[in-house]
C-alpha positions in Angstrom: 3.0 -0.6 33.7 2.7 -1.1 30.0 0.4 0.9 27.7 -1.3 -0.2 24.5 -0.3 2.0 21.5 -2.6 2.5 18.4 -1.6 4.7 15.5 -4.2 5.6 12.9 -3.7 7.4 9.6 -6.4 10.0 9.0 -7.3 12.2 6.0 -8.7 15.3 7.9 -6.6 15.9 11.1 -8.8 18.7 12.5 -12.0 16.7 12.0 -10.4 13.6 13.6 -9.1 15.6 16.6 -12.6 16.8 17.2 -14.0 13.3 16.9 -11.4 11.6 19.2 -11.5 14.4 21.7 -15.3 13.8 22.0 -14.9 10.0 22.1 -12.2 10.1 24.8 -13.6 13.1 26.7 -10.1 14.7 26.6 -8.1 17.0 24.4 -4.8 15.6 22.8 -1.7 15.5 25.0 0.3 16.4 21.9 -1.0 18.4 18.9 1.0 19.3 15.9 0.1 20.4 12.3 0.2 16.7 11.1 -0.1 14.7 14.3 -2.1 14.3 17.6 -1.7 12.0 20.5 -3.8 11.2 23.6 -2.1 9.5 26.6 -5.2 8.0 28.2 -5.3 6.3 31.6 -8.8 4.8 31.2 -8.3 2.8 29.0 -4.5 2.9 29.4 -3.6 3.6 25.8 -1.3 5.8 23.8 -3.6 6.7 20.8 -2.1 8.7 18.0 -3.3 10.0 14.7 -1.4 11.5 11.8 -2.2 13.0 8.4 0.1 12.9 5.4 2.4 10.2 6.9 0.3 7.1 6.5 -2.5 5.5 4.7 -5.9 5.9 6.3 -6.9 3.4 9.0 -4.9 1.5 11.6 -1.3 2.0 10.7 0.3 -0.2 13.5 -0.2 -1.3 17.1 2.4 -1.3 19.9 3.3 -1.8 23.5 4.8 1.3 25.2 6.8 0.6 28.3 7.9 2.9 31.2 11.4 1.7 31.8 14.4 -0.3 30.5 13.4 -3.4 32.5 10.0 -3.6 30.9 11.5 -2.9 27.5 13.9 -5.9 28.0 10.9 -8.1 29.0 8.9 -7.1 25.9 11.9 -7.6 23.7 12.4 -11.1 25.1 8.7 -11.8 24.2 9.2 -10.5 20.6 12.2 -12.8 20.2 10.2 -15.8 21.6 7.3 -15.1 19.1 9.3 -17.0 16.4 8.9 -14.1 13.9 11.6 -11.8 12.4 12.3 -8.8 14.7 13.6 -5.5 13.4 15.6 -4.0 16.3 15.6 -0.3 15.3 17.2 1.0 18.4 17.3 4.7 19.2 15.1 6.7 16.8 12.9 9.8 16.4 9.4 9.1 15.4 6.0 10.8 15.9 7.7 13.8 17.6 9.3 11.6 20.2 12.8 10.1 20.9 12.4 6.4 21.5 14.2 3.0 21.7 12.1 0.5 19.6 11.8 -2.8 17.8 9.3 -4.1 15.3 7.6 -7.4 14.6 4.7 -8.5 12.3 2.2 -11.1 13.4 1.4 -14.1 11.2 -1.4 -12.1 9.5 0.9 -9.2 8.8 -0.2 -6.8 11.5 2.7 -4.6 12.5 3.6 -4.2 16.2 6.2 -2.0 17.8 7.6 -2.2 21.3 9.1 1.0 22.6 10.4 3.2 25.4 10.0 7.0 24.9 12.9 9.1 26.2 11.7 12.6 25.4 10.1 14.9 22.9 11.4 15.9 19.4 10.6 19.0 17.3 10.5 16.9 14.1 8.1 14.0 13.1 10.9 11.6 12.3 11.4 8.9 9.7 10.8 5.2 9.0 13.4 2.4 9.5 14.4 0.1 6.7 12.3 -3.0 6.9 14.8 -5.7 5.9 13.7 -9.0 7.5 10.0 -8.2 8.1 8.1 -9.2 5.0 4.5 -9.7 5.9 2.6 -6.6 6.9 -0.9 -5.2 6.7 -1.9 -3.2 3.7 -2.6 -0.2 5.9 1.0 0.0 7.1 2.8 -0.4 3.8 3.0 3.2 2.7 3.7 4.9 6.0 6.4 7.5 6.1 7.0 7.2 9.9 6.7 4.7 12.6 5.8 1.5 10.7 8.8 0.2 8.8 8.7 0.6 5.0 8.1 -2.5 2.9 10.0 -3.6 -0.2 7.9 -3.0 -3.3 7.3 -6.8 -3.9 5.9 -7.2 -0.4 3.6 -4.2 -0.9 2.1 -5.7 -4.0 1.5 -9.1 -2.4 -0.1 -7.6 0.7 -2.3 -5.3 -1.3 -3.4 -7.8 -3.9 -4.9 -10.1 -1.2 -6.6 -7.3 0.8 -7.2 -4.4 -1.6 -9.1 -6.2 -4.4 -12.1 -4.5 -5.8 
């Protein structure tokens, strides 16, 4: 069964952990100095927050799968979406070892599809973006998970959504 993934960049991790723990009625499944994750069953979501790795707000969304067959199914859907797909492959991100690919929707919202294989003792790094050019302003400066944008794409994303 698939699980929705939401990653939010926060300014104050401790304050945010208290807030989301109250909201979800549960403590984080994973808690690190710069990261926390709740693996919730109702609603079925992998909700993560991090400080110091991303801009504030929704960083990216994703679909987490439980096995290779589901991953292949979701990868086929990404390819059928008629958008550039970044196939990152095996990686370490958000204190987890995963197999993943990335896509941006027509509005620039970044989505990842991934299968987690195990835990990691390090936060991890960001993939090179390459073919994905349209992303949300919230994802453009992330150090992990959401792919990094070329500087020219950052400027055009931010100029339309960060004015003022």
